[in-house]
N, C-alpha and C positions, 0 to 999 in steps of 0.2 A: 504494500500499499504506500502510495506517495504521501510524504509528510505534509504536503499542501492541503490534503484532504482531512487531516487529523485536527482535533480540537486545538485551539491556540490559547495562550495565557491572555488574561484580561487586564484592562487598565483600571486598577483598583487603589492605587497608592496615591494619596494626596500630599499636600505640602508637609504637614507635621509628620506623617508616616515616612516621607522621604528624609526629613531631618533626623527622625529617630533611627532610620537605617544608617545614614551617614555617621552621625555622632556616635551611635551605639556600636557600630563596627570598628570605627577608627579608635575609639577610646576603649581599648580592651585591656589586656593585662600589661601592656608595655609601660605605661606611665607609673604603674605600681612596682614593676620588677626591674626595669632598666636603670633607675637612679643608682642603686646599689653597684651594678656593674660599671657604670660609668665613674663612680667615686673610686672604684678599685683601680682605674688606670689614669685618672686625672686628679690633680690636687689644687687647681686654680679655679676658684668660682667663676671668674670671668670667662674662662675658656668653656666651662660647662654651660653657662648661659649663653655664651655666644654660639655654641653648636646648635643649641635648641632654637634660638632666634634665626640663625642662618638657614637651617633646614626647614624650619617653619615657613620662612619667606619663599624658599625654593618650592615647597609644597603648595604654597598659596598661588605661585605662578603657574604651577601645573594644573591646579584646580580651575584657575581663571580660563586657561586654555581648554580644559576639559569641557567647561561649560558651553563654549562654541561648538565643539564637536558633538556633544550630547544633544543640544537643541537642533543642530543641523541634521543629525541621524538619530533620532529618538527610538532606537530599536533595542529589543532585548539582546544582550551580549556585549554591548558597550564596546570595550577596547577591541575585541575581535572584529566588530562591524567597522570600526574606523581603519583598522589595519587591512582589512580585505578591500575596503573602498579605495585606500591610498596606494597599496603595494600589490594587491592581487591575492589570489587564492593560497599560494604557497606561504606567504607570511601569515596569513590568518590561520592556516592549518597548524603552523609551527607554534603560534601563540596557544591555540587550543590544546595541542600536544603538551606543551610545557604546563599548562594549568591542570590537565588531566593527570599527568604523571609526576609533577613536582609541586607546584604552588598550592593547589587545592588540598590534596590529602595530607601534605606534611604541615601546611599551616593550620588546618583544622585539627590535626591530631596533636600538634604542639599546644594549642589552646586548651584541648581537652585534658592533656597531661597536667598542665599547670593547674587546671580546675581540680583534678584528682589530688594534686599535692596540697591545695588549699583546704580541700574537704578533710583531709587527714589532719592537717594542722589545726583546724577548728575543733576536731574531735579529740585532740590531745595525743595523737598517735604520731611519732616521728616518721616522716615519709621514708627515711632510709632504712627503717626497721623491717619493712615487709616489701617482698618482691612483686606480688601481683595485685595489691590493693589498687595502686595508682592505674595500672592498665584497665582494671575491671570498672573502676569509676569512670575513667575517661571514655571507655567504649559505651557505657550505659548513657552518659551524657550525649554522646554523638547520636545514638539510636533514638533517644527521646526527642531531641531537637529535630532530627530528620523527619520523624513521624509527624511532629507538630506542623512542619512546613509542607509536607504532603497534604495534610488535612486542609490547607487553604492558605492563601497569601495573607488573608486578615489575621489568621492565627499567628503566622510569622511575624507580620508588622506589629501586632498587638504586643507580643512578647518583647520585640525590639523596642517599642515605645516605652514600655514600663521599665525595662532595664536601663535604657538610655537616661531616663529621668532619675533613676536611682543612682547610677554612677556619676552623673553630672552633679547631682545633689550632694553626693559624698565628697567629691572633689571640691565643690563650692564650700562645703562646710569646713573642710580642711584648710582651705584658703583663708577663710574668715578667721577661724581659730589661730592659724599660723601668724596672721598679721596683728591679731588682737591679744595674743597670749602674753602674760607676764614673763614666760620663759623665752620669748623671741628675742634673738640678738641680730639686728639688722647689719651689724657690722661684718658679719660673716659673708655678706655679699661682696665685700671688697677685701677679704682677708688674703694676706700674702701667703703663697703655698710654702711648705716646708722645704721643697725642692722643685726646680722648674720642670714643667711638663715636657714630655718629649713627642716627636712627630709620631712615633709608634703608638703612644698613648692616645693621641687625638685621632689616629686612624682607627684604633680599636674602639674608641668611644663612638665614632661615627656610625658603626654598625648598629649600635644599640639605639641611637637617636633615629636613624632611618627606619629601623624596625617598628619604633613607636609611632612614626608618622605614616607608616604603611596603612593603607585602607581607604584613602580619599577617593580612589578611583571606583570603589565598589558601587556606588549609587548608579554609575553609568550602565552597569550590568543588568539592572532591572528598569532601564529607560522605557522599554516597550510596555511596562506596566504602570507607568506614572500617568495620572490624569492630566490632560492638557500640558504635555511636556514642553511645548514651545514657550509657555508662560512660566511654568513652575520650576523646571530643572535648574535654570541659572539661579533663581532665588534660593533653591534648596542647597546647591553647591556652595554658593557664597555665604550664606547664613551659617551653614554647618562649618565650613573650613574657618571662618572667622571665630567662631565659638571654640573650636578645638584648639586653635593656635593660642587664644587668650588664656584658656584653661591650662594648657601645658606650661606656659611661660610662668603664670601665676602659681601654679603648683610647685614648680621648682623653686621659686622665690620663698614659698612658704616652707618647703623642706629645708632650705639652707638657713632660714631664720630660726628653725627649731633644733637643727642638727648640723654639726660641723661635717665637712666631707669626710674627714678621717673616721667618723663613727658610723658611716653608712655602709661600707661593704659588708656583705654577708647578712644584711637585714632586709626585711620588708619595710622600706623607708616610711611609707605612708602610715603603717600600723605604728611603727616606733614613734613617729612624730606626734601622733594622736596620744600616745601614752605619756609622752613627755609633757604635753599641753594639758591633758585632762584626766589621765590615769588609766588603769588597766580596763576599766569597763568600755571607755571610749575606743581603746585599741581593739577590743573584741568586736564592737560594732563595725569598726572600720575593716576588720578582716572579713566580716560578712559581706560588706559592701564591695570588697575586692572580688570576692567570690561571685557575686551577682554580676559584677562588671565583665569578668571573664566569660561567664555563662551567656551574657548578652552578646559579646563579641563572636562566640561560637555560633549563635543563631544568626548572626548577620552574615557570617561567612557561608553557612549553608543556604541561606536565602538568596544571596547575590551570586555566588560562584557557580551554582548549579546551572545558571542561565548561559554560561559559556558553552558547556557541552551541548545544552539544548539548542542554542543557535547554530552550532556546527552541525548537528544532526538534522535540523530543519533545512540547512542549505545543502545538504548532501555531501559534506566535507568529511564526514565520519559515519559510523553506523546510524542508520536512519531511526532505530528505535531510541536513540538518545534524544531525539527531537520530539518525542511524544508528550503531550499534556494530558493530564487526567480528564476524562470525559466530563466529569461533574465538578471536580475541585478546581480545574483549570490551573494546575500546578505541574511543572516539569518533574514528574515524580520518578521517572526512570533515571534521569541524571542525579537527582538527590539521593536515590537508593545506591547508585554506583559510587558516588562520591563518598557517602558515608561508610560504604563496605570497604572501600579501598583504605580509608582513613583508619578504620578499625584494625584491618590487617596490618598496617604499618605500625600501629600502636603495639601490637603483640610481637610482630616480627623484630622490631628494633629494641625491645626491652632487654637490658642487661641484668640478669638476675644478681650479679655480684654488686653492681652499682645502679640501683633503680633510678636514682636522681640524674643520671646521665642521659635518660631518654629525652628531656626537652631539648637539650643542646644538640643531640643527634638529629632531631627532627628539623630543627631550624638553621642547621649549619650552612645549607646550600641554597635554600630557596629564595632568600632575600635578594641575593645578587641577580638571579634570573627574573624575578618579579619586576624589580626597578629597571632592569635593561629592557624588558618588554614595554614599560612605561615610556622610556626615551623614545623608542620608535613610534609609540601611539601619539605622543604629544608632537613629535616632529611631523605627524601626518597633517597638521594644520597647515604647514607651509605647502605640502603636496596638494592638498585639497583646495587651497586658495588658487592654485594655478590650474589644477585639473578640472575643478568645478566652480568657476568664478561666478556663475550666474544662479548657483543653488541658493535657495532661501536660507538665510542665517538670522534667525530671531534675536540672537546674541552674538556679538563679536567681541573677541578678547581685546580688552583695552591695552594700549601700549604696543600693539603688534608693529613690528616683529621682535620687540625687545624682550617682552614678558615671556614668550615661549623659549627664547634663547637663554634666559637666565636660568629656567628650569633645566634645560638641556645641559648647560655647562656646569651647574651646581650638582646635578645628579651624576654626571659622568665623573666629576672629580670625587664624589663621595663613593662611588663604586670602585674606581681606581684605588682609593685609600683602603677600602675593605679588602679587595683582593690582594694588595700588597701586604696589609697586616696579617692576613690569614697565612700566606705563603711564607712570610718571614718567621712565622711561628711554627712552620712545618705542617700546617693544616691546609691541605688541598681540597677540602670538601667543596669550596664554591666552584672549583673546576668541574666537579661532578654535575652540578646543575647546567653549566655551560655545554657539558658533553650531552646532557639530555636535550638541550635545545638544539644543538648541531644535529643530533640524530633525527630530529623532525624533519629535516629536508629529504634524506633518502626515504624515510617513512612516507612522506607525501608522494614521492615519486613512484613508490610501490603502490600506494592507494590509487593513484591516477591510472596506472597500468592494469589494476584490478577492475 
């Protein structure tokens, strides 16, 4: 049966649901987990804040450009659609290939593993003391949220809205407490480091910052389900990106006001900051909010990324059954099932019985480089499509063209180069595995065409 005759997804996502998807997906575990990692390699607060501001502005330039592409081509699949229109079927296939075999399952599995770690922490069970509890909790969370998103887009967006409000509320509370607490020391924003930071430290911290800013593109993946996308998409993207950037910067200022950088490594910084400011009960509440944040981010990944495989299947660039929408629920149920199943397989396949806490790092080691590299080509598509389709309707045009897209491209390229150099300098060649998966997509496409 042709996918053209199958049921399609419906436009049911409004402005606030769109903001919930964007904010709820982008603010995941990163802002709670990465500050400790960054503090472990950097000692100068100005460098820490500078990295957050720099990549925040780079991401904002990317989001501004994304708004033009998303309103010009408001179709389910997002980045895949832009790559196909700009560069052809091969590039679109490779992007879908990377998402299916690298970014989607490993990113979802990593969030699920962090969720499992947090559940054990709240239960008072040391995560390193048990081998299979984390994988079991992670797999259960993936299965539960996959079922909810198959049940209907309204279920998925409702979950996303609730948890987006909860996590933003938790961070807002932390920011207010951090700025208003008697324990706050704002002089830490300008404190001199015990020793100068090195280029290798800055490069290592870049990975953590870019990981936390990852996710601003996901709203484009469900553009085909946004109501009146010509009017709403640009407002959703700009409102959400501005909110996230402000929250990230203010949260880091609050962290520094309550804790010196030297005390952050090895801790959950948000939880420890609340303990310093308000005591152990507040720390426990913050732990629960972090858990909710990660749960909401998982839901956002399932909700949005399944649309890539769905769009590939609808266009005949991969197995047609991936392009099926549920006849009554109007959700891409096959791609959601496959994505969840592969994530669960990865969770159990990569678990190290000797060191259970290594699982998160093993899952995230290679996919960040590949995902952001795909974004470089996607944002560059704005230049190609301005020449290729000059008369196409553009309800929104990126301001400051061509400089704004160029800032994103230059900043992201520099960041990815730093990540690759830092990893290889430490003898960690895992980012190269992701690049290998991307390269393998081109012969796979040739075989698909011959088939």
